[in-house]
PLY file of the C-alpha trace (Angstrom):
ply
format ascii 1.0
element vertex 188
property float x
property float y
property float z
element edge 187
property int vertex1
property int vertex2
end_header
-11.68 -13.19 6.90
-10.02 -13.97 10.23
-9.10 -17.47 9.03
-7.71 -16.09 5.78
-5.59 -13.50 7.61
-4.21 -16.24 9.88
-3.37 -18.34 6.84
-1.59 -15.41 5.14
0.32 -14.52 8.32
1.49 -18.15 8.56
2.61 -18.25 4.91
6.15 -19.50 4.28
5.96 -19.91 0.47
9.04 -17.79 -0.22
10.70 -17.89 3.22
13.91 -19.37 1.79
14.35 -16.26 -0.38
13.89 -13.69 2.39
16.95 -12.35 4.25
15.08 -11.95 7.55
12.66 -14.83 7.09
8.91 -14.73 6.62
6.80 -12.29 8.63
3.77 -11.48 6.45
2.23 -8.10 7.18
-1.43 -7.55 6.28
-4.28 -5.71 8.00
-7.91 -5.91 6.93
-11.43 -6.78 7.91
-14.70 -7.21 6.05
-15.68 -3.61 6.86
-12.51 -1.87 5.60
-13.52 1.16 3.53
-10.16 2.03 1.95
-7.51 -0.46 0.86
-3.88 0.62 0.67
-2.18 -1.52 -1.97
1.54 -0.97 -1.57
4.81 -2.70 -2.41
6.19 -4.61 0.62
7.10 -3.94 4.23
10.50 -2.41 4.89
13.01 -3.65 7.46
11.66 -1.41 10.25
8.11 -2.66 9.66
9.36 -6.25 9.51
11.02 -5.84 12.89
8.02 -4.16 14.56
5.32 -6.18 12.81
3.28 -2.95 12.45
2.44 -1.88 8.90
3.63 1.57 7.84
5.35 2.07 11.22
8.24 3.98 9.66
9.09 7.26 7.92
7.17 6.20 4.81
4.11 5.60 6.96
4.44 8.98 8.60
4.47 10.67 5.19
1.59 8.49 3.96
-0.61 9.45 6.93
0.25 13.10 6.24
-0.82 12.71 2.59
-4.04 10.96 3.62
-4.77 13.61 6.25
-5.33 11.09 9.05
-3.91 10.47 12.49
-2.52 7.15 13.74
-5.74 5.99 15.41
-7.77 6.62 12.24
-5.11 4.99 10.07
-4.77 1.84 12.17
-8.53 1.34 12.52
-9.17 -1.61 10.16
-12.75 -0.43 9.58
-11.12 2.56 7.87
-7.99 1.19 6.20
-6.91 -2.25 5.04
-3.25 -2.77 4.21
-2.65 -5.14 1.31
0.96 -5.17 0.06
2.06 -6.70 -3.22
4.59 -8.69 -1.18
3.71 -9.41 2.44
7.29 -9.84 3.73
10.42 -7.70 3.73
12.22 -8.66 0.48
15.71 -7.40 1.41
17.88 -4.42 0.61
18.78 -3.15 -2.86
21.37 -0.50 -3.83
18.75 2.21 -3.29
15.77 1.28 -1.19
14.48 -2.27 -0.90
14.31 -5.11 -3.38
11.06 -5.49 -5.35
8.24 -7.32 -3.59
8.22 -11.09 -4.03
6.09 -12.08 -7.03
4.38 -14.98 -5.26
2.17 -13.01 -2.85
-0.27 -10.99 -4.96
-1.33 -13.84 -7.30
-1.57 -16.24 -4.37
-3.53 -14.07 -1.91
-5.06 -10.88 -3.34
-8.14 -12.42 -4.98
-8.91 -14.33 -1.79
-8.75 -11.11 0.23
-10.98 -9.26 -2.25
-13.58 -12.03 -1.97
-13.87 -11.32 1.76
-14.18 -7.53 1.51
-17.58 -6.03 0.84
-17.35 -2.43 2.04
-14.44 -1.07 -0.03
-15.02 2.45 -1.35
-11.51 3.19 -2.66
-8.29 1.34 -3.47
-5.21 3.54 -3.11
-2.42 2.23 -5.31
0.95 3.11 -3.77
4.04 3.00 -6.00
4.91 1.45 -9.32
4.72 -2.25 -8.41
1.09 -1.99 -7.32
0.28 0.43 -10.16
1.69 -1.89 -12.82
-0.12 -4.90 -11.35
-3.53 -3.23 -10.98
-3.47 -0.51 -13.63
-1.21 -2.01 -16.31
2.19 -1.04 -17.66
1.05 1.17 -20.55
2.05 4.37 -18.73
4.62 5.17 -16.07
3.77 5.94 -12.46
4.08 9.72 -12.86
1.49 9.68 -15.66
-0.80 7.45 -13.61
-0.51 9.73 -10.56
-1.02 12.86 -12.66
-4.09 11.34 -14.36
-5.51 9.77 -11.18
-9.07 10.81 -12.06
-9.05 8.36 -15.00
-8.89 5.50 -12.47
-11.65 6.73 -10.19
-13.94 5.74 -8.59
-12.18 2.41 -7.91
-8.47 3.32 -7.80
-6.34 6.33 -6.85
-2.64 5.94 -7.72
-0.01 7.77 -5.66
3.79 7.57 -5.48
5.46 5.65 -2.71
5.98 7.97 0.29
9.49 6.65 0.98
12.23 9.18 1.77
14.05 7.62 -1.22
11.37 9.23 -3.43
12.07 12.77 -2.23
13.62 13.63 -5.61
10.43 12.56 -7.39
8.44 14.84 -5.09
10.84 17.73 -5.75
10.49 17.21 -9.53
6.70 16.92 -9.27
5.56 19.54 -6.73
2.05 19.48 -8.24
1.42 16.19 -6.45
1.62 17.59 -2.91
0.30 21.02 -3.91
-2.76 19.97 -5.93
-3.41 16.22 -5.75
-2.88 15.57 -2.04
-5.57 18.07 -0.94
-8.08 16.35 -3.28
-7.04 12.95 -1.93
-7.51 14.20 1.63
-10.99 15.47 0.75
-11.89 12.07 -0.72
-10.57 10.23 2.36
-12.52 12.55 4.67
-15.68 12.03 2.62
-15.35 8.23 2.78
-14.56 8.15 6.49
-17.29 10.61 7.55
0 1
1 2
2 3
3 4
4 5
5 6
6 7
7 8
8 9
9 10
10 11
11 12
12 13
13 14
14 15
15 16
16 17
17 18
18 19
19 20
20 21
21 22
22 23
23 24
24 25
25 26
26 27
27 28
28 29
29 30
30 31
31 32
32 33
33 34
34 35
35 36
36 37
37 38
38 39
39 40
40 41
41 42
42 43
43 44
44 45
45 46
46 47
47 48
48 49
49 50
50 51
51 52
52 53
53 54
54 55
55 56
56 57
57 58
58 59
59 60
60 61
61 62
62 63
63 64
64 65
65 66
66 67
67 68
68 69
69 70
70 71
71 72
72 73
73 74
74 75
75 76
76 77
77 78
78 79
79 80
80 81
81 82
82 83
83 84
84 85
85 86
86 87
87 88
88 89
89 90
90 91
91 92
92 93
93 94
94 95
95 96
96 97
97 98
98 99
99 100
100 101
101 102
102 103
103 104
104 105
105 106
106 107
107 108
108 109
109 110
110 111
111 112
112 113
113 114
114 115
115 116
116 117
117 118
118 119
119 120
120 121
121 122
122 123
123 124
124 125
125 126
126 127
127 128
128 129
129 130
130 131
131 132
132 133
133 134
134 135
135 136
136 137
137 138
138 139
139 140
140 141
141 142
142 143
143 144
144 145
145 146
146 147
147 148
148 149
149 150
150 151
151 152
152 153
153 154
154 155
155 156
156 157
157 158
158 159
159 160
160 161
161 162
162 163
163 164
164 165
165 166
166 167
167 168
168 169
169 170
170 171
171 172
172 173
173 174
174 175
175 176
176 177
177 178
178 179
179 180
180 181
181 182
182 183
183 184
184 185
185 186
186 187
């Protein structure tokens, strides 16, 4: 696993298409219990080199019911984005993750991981890749139990998604407490 992570962190496959250059962000080890499959690092994360070290990460840790030390313990959480590098800015939010990363690296990462109890699918890019495009993200999140025990889809915790959360208060009122219970059960 260590060799694979070094290889991924040295990847330059799409460097010419990235506004800030390549800086692949991934965190994992063979003992990781929960894998967070998300879209791609934002600019702040790119600059710091620390996954989820931004407002989205703060909200995600709140939803998961964990503190920073629990979150950044790789025995607890692996971080496997769809795109490992910051893709650039769009009109609202960031550009979609680069399409090269997941097909190139995800299967290799899964081959190294033997202790995974849950894969949390964060946002539509990861949901479409892992759960298919038959339904939209809101339906996937609302019907999360259909994907258990392997997957648990959630929306992206970005501040840009605050309108989605306002339109769908059931997520934070009813689903998040169940997710927190599941996380606590796995990590206990």
